[in-house]
C-alpha positions, 0 to 999 in steps of 0.5 A: 163904467168908472174905468171907462170914464177915467179912460175917456177923461185921459183921452179928452183932457190928457194935456190938461191933466199933465199941466194940473199935475205939473202945477201941483208938483211945482207948488209942492216942490217950491214950498218944500224948498223954502221950508227947507231953507228956513227950517234946517238952519233954524233947526241947527241953531235951535240944537246948539242954543237951548233957549232957542230950542224951547222957542222953536218947540212952541213955534212948531206946536203952534203951527201944527194947531192951525188947520191948512184951510184956516191958514189959507183963509187967514192970509187972503185979507193980507195978500189976496188969492192965488199962488203966493198965499198958497205957498206961504201956507204950505211953507208954514205947514212944512217947517215943523217936521223939518225943524223938529227932525233936524234938532233930533238928528243933531241931538242923536250925534254921540258927544264922544265923536264930537270930542274925538273930532275936536281932539283931531284938530277939526274946526267947528265947520269941519265937525259939522260937515264931516261928523254931525251932518252925516250922522244927523242926515237920516233924521233930517231926510225923514223930516223932509219926507214927512214935510213933503207928504204933508205939503202934497196932500195940503196943496189940494186945498190951494184950489180954494184960492185959485192956486191950481193943482190936483185939487181942481180935479177933486173939487170939480168931481165933488161939485159934479158928483163925478166919481171918476174925477175924484178917483183921478184927483185923489189917486194922483195925490195918493200916488205922488205921496207914495212915490215921495215916501218910497224915494226918500226911504230908498235914499235914507237906506243908502246912506252910509250910516244906515248901511252901517246900522244894518250890518251891526244888526246882522252881526 
């Protein structure tokens, strides 16, 4: 019965589903990109400046305490409802894992390699792009992966303030007691998160530094 209802939904509302799915992906992707633009440079600066690192740690811990839905409602009196407050809330949720993993990534770079690069006459930017960044990239990508998964899941709550996305299907299912809609909406969110995780894990595994680690373990 449920399977037939799901099939009927896609027959009747297939185009609407594609649009809703596209809105959810676009909302999540936009929030992630903004968080990356903020979180990565801030993470690198926090790594190089201990005082800023401590402030960044307090900042990220504070952001993690605020629930997604609460942050959405806090923004409503200031900027209203719709896409903008949803993006701002999702950006705040995505920054902590990117920021913290960027700091961890750069901290994991062996100081001996930095000193070797300095001895070879590399400039500060050459050491960053040719030594530090490649070695830190597995941690950074892992932070982006965690941020994306959290954003995809939290973006369902954006429906409460009119930002659209898969939450529309989920909350419609809750309101109408339609289990088929709950399965379609919740399953789509879970599938998006799973695909994102697999793609990032695949990307991380193909990094030269990760391949070198695997060969070392095999030896």
